NULUM-136415 format. One record per residue (C-alpha): x, y, z. Coordinates in Angstrom, 3 decimals. Example, Ala and Ser with C-alpha at 12.3 -4.5 7.8 and 13.67 -1.06 7.14 Angstrom:
2
atom u->12.300 v->-4.500 w->7.800
atom u->13.670 v->-1.060 w->7.140
***
This chain:
212
atom u->132.360 v->-79.648 w->113.737
atom u->131.696 v->-80.446 w->117.354
atom u->130.280 v->-77.016 w->118.141
atom u->127.215 v->-77.464 w->115.856
atom u->126.757 v->-81.265 w->116.508
atom u->122.951 v->-81.950 w->117.119
atom u->123.582 v->-84.897 w->119.417
atom u->122.551 v->-84.210 w->123.017
atom u->125.644 v->-86.046 w->124.663
atom u->127.940 v->-83.942 w->122.389
atom u->126.089 v->-80.735 w->123.224
atom u->126.498 v->-81.266 w->126.918
atom u->130.298 v->-82.195 w->126.526
atom u->130.875 v->-78.902 w->124.561
atom u->128.762 v->-76.674 w->126.650
atom u->131.860 v->-75.205 w->128.541
atom u->134.262 v->-75.436 w->125.651
atom u->136.216 v->-72.168 w->124.929
atom u->134.746 v->-70.196 w->122.043
atom u->136.857 v->-68.734 w->119.186
atom u->135.169 v->-65.345 w->119.328
atom u->136.696 v->-64.777 w->122.775
atom u->140.185 v->-65.214 w->121.432
atom u->140.044 v->-62.883 w->118.384
atom u->143.157 v->-60.879 w->117.381
atom u->142.797 v->-57.123 w->117.532
atom u->142.606 v->-56.855 w->113.706
atom u->139.890 v->-59.574 w->113.499
atom u->137.889 v->-58.013 w->116.351
atom u->137.880 v->-54.586 w->114.378
atom u->137.084 v->-56.226 w->111.122
atom u->134.205 v->-58.124 w->112.850
atom u->132.898 v->-54.824 w->114.550
atom u->132.993 v->-53.111 w->111.171
atom u->130.856 v->-55.767 w->109.582
atom u->128.291 v->-55.386 w->112.285
atom u->128.401 v->-51.677 w->111.842
atom u->127.421 v->-52.135 w->108.034
atom u->124.609 v->-54.494 w->109.070
atom u->123.322 v->-51.966 w->111.622
atom u->123.430 v->-49.226 w->109.019
atom u->121.314 v->-51.262 w->106.742
atom u->119.004 v->-52.343 w->109.584
atom u->119.511 v->-55.938 w->108.946
atom u->118.688 v->-58.222 w->111.913
atom u->121.361 v->-60.623 w->112.809
atom u->122.498 v->-63.026 w->115.702
atom u->126.110 v->-63.552 w->116.643
atom u->126.469 v->-67.261 w->116.831
atom u->129.869 v->-68.255 w->118.267
atom u->129.028 v->-71.943 w->117.806
atom u->128.337 v->-71.619 w->114.035
atom u->130.650 v->-73.860 w->111.926
atom u->131.248 v->-73.603 w->108.344
atom u->132.436 v->-76.718 w->106.402
atom u->135.477 v->-75.278 w->104.639
atom u->138.907 v->-74.675 w->106.102
atom u->139.980 v->-71.542 w->104.007
atom u->137.990 v->-68.892 w->105.948
atom u->139.999 v->-66.290 w->107.483
atom u->137.442 v->-63.774 w->108.831
atom u->133.767 v->-63.466 w->109.433
atom u->131.646 v->-66.381 w->108.389
atom u->127.862 v->-66.141 w->108.081
atom u->124.635 v->-67.995 w->107.037
atom u->121.382 v->-66.421 w->106.058
atom u->117.832 v->-67.761 w->106.606
atom u->114.347 v->-66.878 w->105.611
atom u->111.664 v->-66.882 w->108.328
atom u->108.947 v->-68.009 w->105.907
atom u->110.520 v->-71.349 w->104.903
atom u->109.897 v->-73.088 w->108.236
atom u->112.179 v->-75.749 w->109.390
atom u->114.190 v->-75.587 w->106.088
atom u->115.050 v->-71.933 w->106.559
atom u->118.600 v->-71.968 w->105.543
atom u->119.280 v->-70.380 w->102.115
atom u->123.043 v->-70.233 w->102.103
atom u->126.248 v->-69.056 w->103.827
atom u->129.770 v->-68.200 w->103.277
atom u->132.523 v->-65.884 w->104.602
atom u->135.771 v->-64.052 w->104.136
atom u->138.835 v->-65.769 w->102.757
atom u->141.945 v->-63.694 w->102.445
atom u->144.924 v->-65.336 w->100.640
atom u->142.993 v->-68.227 w->98.893
atom u->143.660 v->-66.976 w->95.563
atom u->147.366 v->-66.747 w->96.323
atom u->147.459 v->-70.276 w->97.594
atom u->145.901 v->-71.276 w->94.292
atom u->148.820 v->-69.575 w->92.321
atom u->147.090 v->-66.408 w->91.694
atom u->147.449 v->-62.802 w->93.116
atom u->147.408 v->-61.876 w->96.802
atom u->143.931 v->-60.665 w->97.033
atom u->141.201 v->-60.619 w->99.747
atom u->137.940 v->-62.251 w->99.022
atom u->134.359 v->-62.956 w->100.264
atom u->131.976 v->-65.445 w->98.967
atom u->128.929 v->-67.607 w->99.643
atom u->127.145 v->-70.584 w->98.469
atom u->123.353 v->-70.278 w->97.638
atom u->120.661 v->-72.875 w->97.326
atom u->118.889 v->-71.958 w->94.260
atom u->115.933 v->-74.108 w->95.203
atom u->115.732 v->-72.426 w->98.670
atom u->116.038 v->-68.961 w->97.054
atom u->113.280 v->-69.694 w->94.590
atom u->111.037 v->-70.942 w->97.531
atom u->111.697 v->-67.758 w->99.302
atom u->110.872 v->-65.648 w->96.460
atom u->107.742 v->-67.548 w->95.886
atom u->106.717 v->-67.125 w->99.612
atom u->107.282 v->-63.438 w->99.282
atom u->105.350 v->-63.091 w->95.992
atom u->108.209 v->-61.814 w->94.069
atom u->107.637 v->-61.352 w->90.387
atom u->110.585 v->-61.801 w->88.141
atom u->111.587 v->-58.729 w->86.072
atom u->113.607 v->-59.454 w->83.005
atom u->114.113 v->-55.889 w->82.123
atom u->116.988 v->-55.095 w->84.600
atom u->118.046 v->-51.575 w->84.432
atom u->119.603 v->-49.819 w->87.520
atom u->117.909 v->-46.622 w->88.615
atom u->121.007 v->-45.326 w->90.365
atom u->124.650 v->-46.091 w->90.749
atom u->126.291 v->-44.848 w->93.739
atom u->130.115 v->-44.149 w->93.925
atom u->131.298 v->-43.807 w->97.517
atom u->134.489 v->-41.988 w->98.361
atom u->135.857 v->-43.081 w->101.662
atom u->134.838 v->-45.367 w->104.544
atom u->132.178 v->-43.028 w->105.968
atom u->130.648 v->-42.723 w->102.409
atom u->130.448 v->-46.514 w->102.102
atom u->128.170 v->-46.672 w->105.146
atom u->126.100 v->-43.771 w->103.726
atom u->125.864 v->-45.427 w->100.426
atom u->124.504 v->-48.732 w->101.996
atom u->121.930 v->-46.744 w->103.921
atom u->120.839 v->-44.734 w->100.765
atom u->120.704 v->-47.986 w->98.707
atom u->118.651 v->-49.763 w->101.269
atom u->116.140 v->-46.921 w->101.588
atom u->115.668 v->-46.663 w->97.870
atom u->115.505 v->-50.453 w->97.292
atom u->112.744 v->-50.670 w->100.013
atom u->110.735 v->-48.275 w->97.649
atom u->111.290 v->-50.529 w->94.709
atom u->114.165 v->-48.844 w->93.076
atom u->117.136 v->-50.807 w->91.709
atom u->120.432 v->-49.390 w->93.120
atom u->124.045 v->-50.520 w->92.562
atom u->127.068 v->-49.498 w->94.655
atom u->130.687 v->-49.066 w->93.228
atom u->132.656 v->-51.912 w->94.899
atom u->136.304 v->-51.797 w->96.221
atom u->138.354 v->-48.738 w->96.366
atom u->138.444 v->-47.807 w->92.687
atom u->139.424 v->-44.285 w->91.530
atom u->136.624 v->-41.973 w->90.491
atom u->137.429 v->-42.288 w->86.837
atom u->137.324 v->-46.082 w->87.028
atom u->134.119 v->-46.034 w->88.982
atom u->132.475 v->-43.777 w->86.541
atom u->133.317 v->-46.244 w->83.652
atom u->131.720 v->-48.807 w->85.839
atom u->128.564 v->-46.737 w->86.204
atom u->128.458 v->-46.440 w->82.455
atom u->128.813 v->-50.035 w->81.763
atom u->126.200 v->-50.985 w->84.252
atom u->123.521 v->-49.205 w->82.295
atom u->122.238 v->-47.266 w->85.250
atom u->120.010 v->-44.366 w->84.376
atom u->121.521 v->-41.955 w->87.053
atom u->124.612 v->-41.800 w->89.146
atom u->125.904 v->-39.863 w->92.242
atom u->129.141 v->-39.439 w->93.863
atom u->129.195 v->-39.484 w->97.551
atom u->132.039 v->-38.039 w->99.649
atom u->132.472 v->-36.155 w->102.813
atom u->131.210 v->-32.904 w->101.435
atom u->127.985 v->-34.513 w->100.195
atom u->127.339 v->-36.141 w->103.468
atom u->127.935 v->-32.954 w->105.335
atom u->125.643 v->-30.849 w->103.149
atom u->123.094 v->-33.588 w->102.601
atom u->123.039 v->-32.695 w->98.945
atom u->124.318 v->-34.581 w->95.918
atom u->124.826 v->-33.966 w->92.243
atom u->122.523 v->-36.296 w->90.533
atom u->123.756 v->-37.064 w->86.891
atom u->121.312 v->-38.351 w->84.262
atom u->123.561 v->-40.715 w->82.260
atom u->121.943 v->-40.497 w->78.942
atom u->121.877 v->-36.676 w->78.630
atom u->124.856 v->-35.950 w->80.894
atom u->122.755 v->-33.341 w->82.625
atom u->123.312 v->-32.883 w->86.464
atom u->121.107 v->-31.358 w->89.139
atom u->121.600 v->-30.794 w->92.720
atom u->119.337 v->-32.921 w->94.751
atom u->118.834 v->-33.461 w->98.555
atom u->119.792 v->-36.939 w->99.646
atom u->116.300 v->-37.247 w->101.388
atom u->114.636 v->-36.364 w->98.057
atom u->116.572 v->-38.874 w->95.685
atom u->113.455 v->-41.143 w->95.553
atom u->111.409 v->-38.256 w->94.036
atom u->114.190 v->-37.354 w->91.729
atom u->114.726 v->-40.695 w->90.153
***
């Protein structure tokens, strides 16, 4: 943990130490670039900190910490990272994973600072099923725009087949669902399905807010 040591003498000693970010494999470099692409698509500000250190040894990819500007000196809310192979090491399946630790008290303080009002009646307004890598980025962009307007939006995770993703949409209780693929992105139009009635209607992606 020398890289994030706060003692001045240690900082000086480590000033010219080689940084891990300059020695990434091609696969790690591509994965890190993809993470930044997703963040850019969501217009989430971030700072690449090559000296950040997480306290656990099982991380195998990108690690992160997130902060809230309204919390002053105690701005850290949580952090985590990517850990492929951890489940297999513990005797389970060989699966990739990502996780984070959250300071509940810090999160509550952040919610209080923002004036967030708790809503116990959680029902998603829209469930998005992206088909393909490009659709995942577009789904993130759509979800972020709608969430900024107060809508509750979920996105199907992983690379589940359409049938399985539709089952997930049904279980989520979402009122509407859209499937997002190359043709929908190209045309800028999606089929919006009202889950209760089963009725569908063609809606421009830019007009989803008004249609929900």
